[in-house]
C-alpha positions as CSV (number, residue, x, y, z in Angstrom):
1,M,-26.9,-57.6,-101.2
2,P,-25.6,-59.5,-104.2
3,D,-24.0,-57.4,-107.0
4,T,-23.9,-59.8,-109.8
5,E,-26.0,-62.6,-111.3
6,G,-23.3,-65.1,-110.1
7,D,-23.8,-63.8,-106.5
8,D,-27.6,-64.2,-106.9
9,L,-27.1,-67.8,-108.2
10,E,-24.8,-68.7,-105.3
11,E,-27.2,-67.2,-102.8
12,L,-30.0,-69.2,-104.3
13,R,-27.9,-72.4,-104.1
14,E,-27.2,-71.7,-100.4
15,K,-30.9,-71.3,-99.7
16,V,-31.7,-74.5,-101.6
17,E,-29.1,-76.3,-99.4
18,R,-30.7,-74.9,-96.2
19,L,-34.1,-75.9,-97.4
20,E,-32.9,-79.4,-98.1
21,D,-31.4,-79.6,-94.6
22,R,-34.8,-78.5,-93.1
23,N,-36.7,-81.0,-95.3
24,R,-39.3,-82.8,-93.1
25,D,-41.4,-85.9,-93.7
26,G,-40.2,-86.2,-97.2
27,E,-41.8,-83.0,-98.3
28,S,-39.8,-80.4,-100.2
29,R,-40.4,-76.7,-99.6
30,V,-39.3,-73.6,-101.4
31,E,-39.9,-69.9,-100.6
32,M,-38.7,-67.1,-102.8
33,E,-39.2,-63.3,-102.4
34,A,-38.6,-60.5,-104.8
35,Y,-39.5,-57.0,-103.6
36,D,-42.9,-57.3,-102.0
37,L,-43.8,-60.5,-103.9
38,K,-43.5,-64.0,-102.3
39,V,-43.8,-67.5,-103.8
40,K,-44.2,-70.5,-101.5
41,I,-44.3,-74.0,-102.9
42,S,-44.1,-77.5,-101.5
43,S,-44.4,-81.1,-102.8
44,E,-43.9,-84.6,-101.6
45,D,-43.0,-85.8,-105.1
46,A,-40.8,-83.1,-106.5
47,T,-37.2,-82.3,-105.5
48,V,-36.1,-79.0,-104.1
49,E,-34.3,-78.3,-107.4
50,E,-37.5,-78.9,-109.4
51,L,-39.5,-76.7,-107.0
52,T,-36.8,-74.0,-107.2
53,E,-37.0,-74.0,-111.0
54,L,-40.8,-73.7,-110.9
55,A,-40.8,-71.0,-108.2
56,S,-38.1,-69.1,-110.1
57,G,-40.3,-68.9,-113.2
58,E,-43.3,-67.9,-111.2
59,I,-41.5,-65.1,-109.3
60,E,-40.0,-63.8,-112.6
61,M,-43.5,-63.7,-114.1
62,L,-45.0,-62.0,-111.1
63,T,-42.1,-59.5,-111.0
64,Q,-42.6,-58.7,-114.7
65,R,-46.4,-58.2,-114.2
66,A,-45.8,-56.0,-111.2
67,L,-43.3,-53.8,-113.1
68,I,-45.7,-53.5,-116.1
69,G,-48.5,-52.4,-113.7
70,E,-46.2,-49.8,-112.1
71,Y,-45.2,-48.5,-115.5
72,Q,-48.8,-48.3,-116.6
73,E,-49.7,-46.4,-113.4
74,L,-46.8,-43.9,-114.0
75,E,-48.0,-43.4,-117.6
76,E,-51.6,-42.7,-116.4
77,Q,-50.3,-40.2,-113.8
78,S,-48.3,-38.4,-116.5
79,L,-51.2,-38.3,-118.9
80,H,-53.5,-37.0,-116.2
81,G,-51.0,-34.3,-115.3
82,R,-50.7,-33.2,-118.9
83,L,-54.5,-33.1,-119.4
84,F,-55.5,-31.5,-116.2
85,G,-52.4,-29.9,-114.8
86,G,-50.9,-30.8,-111.4
87,E,-49.6,-34.3,-110.6
């Protein structure tokens, strides 16, 4: 697993190159995963680089929302435990 942002970027570039190699019928496709979230995107007009930029923004937004949701759930559990004892 990559340790630095530079490693993450290099891994992403390698994936883009593989996707370009598998490009069929003039359609660009990109798939990205982060934790249990997945973004799939394809286009006949956009380049793989454009799709990668779009998908990166989407996966970042989804990851932030997921983390906020997890944080809120932890806060609720903590509050419940203080009010009623137990968990």
